[in-house]
N, C-alpha and C positions, 0 to 999 in steps of 0.2 A: 363434393363433400355433402352428402345428403343427411348425415346423421351427426348427433352430438359427439359420439365416440370418434368419428372420422375427423371432425373439426378439432377435437382435443388433441389427437395425434399430430395433425398438421401444425397446430399452434405450438405444441411442445417442441417439435423438431425444427420448424421453419422460423418461427417468430422468437421463441424463448431460447432455442438452442440447448435444451435440457435433455438429459437422459431420463428414463422413467424414474430412476431412484432420486435424481435431483429434484424433479418436479414433486414427487411424493414427499420428500423431506421438507420442501418449502411450505407445504400445507399440513404437515403432521401425519401423513399416511405413508405406507410402504410403496416401493416401486412395483411390487406384485399387484397391489390394488389398482395402480394406474394402468398397468398392463391389462388387467381384466376389464377395466372400464373401456379402454381403447379397443379391445376385442369384442366388446358388447356383452361380455359375460356378467358385468355388473352395471347398474345404472349410476349416473352421476347424481349423488345425493345433494340436497339443498345446502348442507354444510360444506361439502367439497366444492360445489359450484360457487358459493359465496367466497370461500377462501381463495380459490384460483383468481376470481375476478378482482377481489380487493388487493390481493398480494401482488398481482402482476398487471394491474390496470387494464383488465380485459373487459370488453363490451359484453355484458351479460346477455343481451338480446341476440348478438351475433353467435355466441356460443350455443344458445338454445335453438335459434331459428335459422341462422345464417344471414340475417339481415344486418346491414350496416358494416362498419369497419371493425376489425378484430380488436384494435388497440384504442383505448380512450385517451385522448390528448387532454389532460386536465387543465381547465382554465381556473381562474381564481374562485369562481362560484363552486365548481366541482371539488376543488381542494377543501373549501370550507365545509361543504356537505359531507365529504368523506371523513374529515376530522370529527365532525359532530356524530356521524354514524358510528365510527370506531369508539368514540368516547361513550356512546350509549351502549353498544354491544359489549364492550369490555368493562363496563361499569367504572369508567374513569371518573371518580367523584371529584378529583381536583379540577379537571377541565370543565366538568359540568358546573361546579361552583363558580369558576372564573367567568364562564359565559353568562350564568344567571346574574352575577354581580354586575357585569358589564352592561347587561340589558337594563338594569335598574338605574343606571347613571343618566344624567342629563346629557344633551348634545355636547356641551362644553367639557364635561367630564370624560365622555367617550373620546373626544378629540385629544384630550390631554393624555389619556391612556394609550391611544394609538401612536402619538408622537414618541411617548416614552418607550414603548415596546419596539418601535421602528428604530430608534436610536440604539437600543441594546442589540438588536439584530444586526445593524450595520457595523457596530463595533466588534461583535463576535465574528462577523464575516471577514473583517479586516484582520482580526487576530488570527483566524484560521489561515488566511492567505499568507500572513507573515510567518506563521509556524511552518506552513507547507514550504515556503521559500527557504527557511532556515534548514529544514530537514533535507530538502533537495540539495542545498549547498553542502551540507555535511556528507550526504551520500556521494556527491561528485568528488569531494576531497578524499573520501575513503577510497573511491574507485581509482583516483589518481595515484594514491599511495600504494594500493594493491598492484596497480599496473607497473609502477616503478619497481616494486619488490619482485614482481614476476619477471620483469626484464633482467634484473640483476641475477636472479636465480637461474634463468634459462640462457643467459649470455646474449640476449637480444640487445640491439642498440636502443638506448633510452630515447624517448620522444624528442628531448631537447637537443639530441645530437643528429637527428635525422636530416635536418636542413643545413648542416655544416658542410663546407667544402672539404675535399681530401686534405688540403693543407691545414685547415683548422682542426680536423680530427687528429692528424699527426702531431700537431702542436699540443693538443690536449693529452694525447697519448704519451708524449715525451715528458710533459709536466708530471703526469702520474708516475711514470717510470722513475723520474728523478727523485720524487718524494719517497717512493718505495725503496729506492737504492739508498737514499740518505738514512731512512729508518733502519734498514738492514745494517748499514755501517755502524750506526749508533748502538744497535743491539749487540753487534759483534765486538765493538770496543768495550761495552759494558761487561760482556762475558769474559773478555781477555783480562780486564781489570779484576774481576772476581777471581779468576784463576791465579793471577799474580798475587793477590792477597792471600789466597789459600797456600801458595808455595812459600810465601814469606812466613806465614804462621807455622807451617810444617817445619821450616828451617829453624825457627826459634825453639820449637818444641824439641827438635833433635839436639840442639846445643844444650838445652837444659838437662836432657836425659843423659 
């Protein structure tokens, strides 16, 4: 990979696993532009170079020269510098004001702010874990209900019956049959009673007429 366009193509396919359209969309250009850059028809502009490196943690020096590793493994210092760089480039006045105010504090004040923010972050992390656990539990319950309904619709054996012996299955089957038979008898008796009432009513009407 002697050129920038070759490294970009290798990076897109091997490291990022993107199509040309996906990479282009991630940095605000078209897939056709990415295609032309990879073919050497277009140069990699400073804007696109910076966007690719910042968006996907790519080593700028590697992409330009081939030196070093393709991916930047961000440590705490790099994370901070990246945050400051983005705040400056994007004109994030809120973050700029926070950093400026923090820098003006005493060591005691900075430590207090640090502990305060750390506590908020930890609480948010725990909250996110709890919500994720609740969502996962709800998803599992939904899947179990869906599986049961599917089994009932397709006539498959429900999971709770799979480990039963033949005798247990027959017993369950007999219980269900008896319940159905009892229900059918009750419905039949109710229907007969309705018919008898109709006949009695018809007889009365006949006598009156």
